C-alpha positions in Angstrom: 5.9 -8.2 18.1 6.5 -6.0 15.1 3.5 -4.0 14.1 2.7 -2.1 10.9 -0.2 0.4 11.1 -1.9 1.6 8.0 -4.1 4.7 7.8 -5.6 7.1 5.3 -8.4 4.9 3.8 -11.9 6.1 3.4 -14.8 6.8 1.0 -14.0 8.7 -2.2 -15.8 9.3 -5.5 -14.4 8.0 -8.7 -11.6 10.2 -10.0 -10.6 11.3 -6.5 -7.4 10.7 -4.6 -6.3 9.2 -1.3 -2.9 8.8 0.3 -2.3 5.7 2.4 0.4 5.6 5.1 2.1 2.6 6.6 4.1 3.3 9.8 6.2 0.9 11.8 9.5 0.6 13.6 12.4 2.2 11.8 14.4 -1.0 12.0 11.8 -2.6 9.8 10.2 0.0 7.6 13.3 2.0 6.7 15.6 -0.8 5.6 13.3 -3.4 4.1 11.5 -3.6 0.8 7.9 -2.7 1.4 4.7 -3.5 -0.5 1.1 -2.5 -0.7 -1.5 -5.1 -1.3 -5.3 -5.0 -1.6 -8.1 -7.4 -1.3 -11.4 -6.8 -3.0 -14.5 -8.5 -1.8 -14.6 -12.1 -3.0 -11.1 -11.8 -4.6 -7.6 -12.9 -3.6 -5.2 -10.4 -2.1 -3.0 -8.9 -4.8 0.2 -6.9 -5.0 -0.4 -3.3 -5.9 3.0 -1.6 -5.5 6.3 -2.3 -3.9 9.5 -0.4 -3.2 13.0 -1.5 -2.4 15.2 0.2 0.2 17.2 2.0 -2.6 14.0 3.3 -4.1 13.3 0.9 -7.0 9.6 0.6 -7.5 7.2 -1.8 -9.2 3.5 -1.5 -9.9 0.6 -3.7 -10.9 -0.5 -3.0 -14.5 -3.9 -1.9 -13.2 -2.5 1.0 -11.2 0.5 2.1 -13.3 0.3 5.9 -13.9 -2.2 6.4 -11.2 -0.6 5.2 -8.0 2.8 6.1 -6.5 4.6 4.3 -3.7 7.2 6.2 -1.7 9.0 6.1 1.6 10.1 8.6 4.2 12.8 6.9 6.3 13.0 9.9 8.7 9.3 9.1 9.6 9.6 5.4 9.2 6.6 5.5 6.9 5.7 4.2 3.5 3.1 5.9 1.4 0.7 5.0 -1.4 -0.6 8.0 -3.3 -3.7 7.0 -5.2 -5.0 9.3 -7.9 -7.8 8.9 -10.5 -9.4 6.3 -8.3 -11.8 3.8 -9.9 -14.6 1.7 -8.3 -12.5 -1.4 -9.0 -9.8 0.0 -6.7 -12.2 -0.7 -3.8 -10.8 -3.1 -1.2 -8.9 -3.4 2.0 -5.3 -2.2 1.6 -2.5 -3.8 3.5 1.2 -3.0 3.8 3.8 -5.8 4.2 7.5 -6.1 4.6 9.5 -7.9 1.9 9.7 -7.7 -1.9 7.8 -10.7 -3.1 4.2 -11.7 -2.2 5.4 -15.1 -1.1 8.3 -13.7 1.0 8.0 -14.0 4.7 6.9 -10.6 6.1 4.9 -8.7 8.6 1.4 -7.5 7.6 -0.5 -4.5 8.8 -4.1 -4.7 9.9 -5.4 -3.1 6.7 -7.3 0.1 5.8 -10.6 0.2 3.8 -10.7 2.1 0.6 -14.1 2.5 -1.0 -14.5 4.2 -4.4 -18.1 5.2 -5.4 -19.1 5.5 -9.0 
């Protein structure tokens, strides 16, 4: 069974930065579009950022200019660099294969991000 493993979450003060990582098999992570999603308490899971195999990226309006998604195919890893964090960025962050939220894909187990005010 394909597994994606997220890491890099934690507790940070508002204005701080974190870098999340999503690692998996090269046959999956390196060639597929990949996305980062988050789910805040009491809210639905939402798409935060996504990247195609060729490098095209797309961001939710709420994170544009603050978050950057990237991939390192040599390491079979996708990253989410999060700067200028806000309390509303708090949630569990997941990576998933595929471009669209409704596309069939593999989910990771999630990593908690907590931003204190």
